[in-house]
C-alpha positions, 0 to 999 in steps of 0.5 A: 500500500502506498501512502500519499507522497511515498514513491513506489519501490520500483521508482525508488529502485530506478532512482537508486540505480541511476545515482549509484546508491544500490546496496551491493548485497540487498539479499544479505540485509536481515535486520527486522526493519527491512523485513518488508512490512514497512515500505519506507525501509528498503534493503536496496537503499545503500545509504539507508542501510548504512545509517540503520547499521550505525543506529543498530550499533550505537542506539540498540547496542548491537556489536559491530559484527552483528550490526554489519555482517549479520544484519546489514550485509556489510563486512566488519571492516566496511562497518568501521570505514562507514563509522569513521566517515560518518564521524568525520563528515556526518550524513555525507559520510554514508555516501561512497567516496568519488572514485578515481583521482581527486584532481591533478597530481603534478599541479602542486600549489608551488607549480600553480603559483609559478604558472600564475606568475609566468609571463602571459605571452609564454605558451604552455609548450614554452613553460613546460621545460621551465616547470620540469627544470624548476620542479622536476615535474613533466607537464603536457603543454595542454595541462599548463594551458588549462591550469592557467585558464582555471587560475584566470577564472575564465574557463575560455580557450585562447580563441575565446571559445568554451567547449560545452558537452551534453551527455552524448557528446563524444560517446554517442554521436560525437556532437559537441557545442561551442559557446562564445 
């Protein structure tokens, strides 16, 4: 039975899947709240399951092993990672961290400062050897040019155009839009 304002399980599942928030092992969630009697509690919802796992441990006094492995489908190690993330940043800690690199590795604050103070008439290709000599870091000319544009805050290329892409750009039809 649906109450006014509550979406169907199918809709929730679709949204969770789109956002990458599906629990990896919903069949392993055996906590009483997720037994299906209450439509609000959905074992497919990774964030909700993590929250309830922490609540079961902190409020209900369940051990980490029981709360994580036996009732919520997470390992004890995962439980401690979730706990640490929650303690550090609150509810945001229940979301998985972004995958992949967290930004440019070679563009240290010192390199960025040098690039910002360099003569604007010098190209990325001309600055690359100087960056390597001073900082021991090999940067592609385009990396230098992008860093300088970001430092300027313009986001525009040398021709004054900024490339914007839609979902299918490059992947599907290869279309891209150019804006002045």
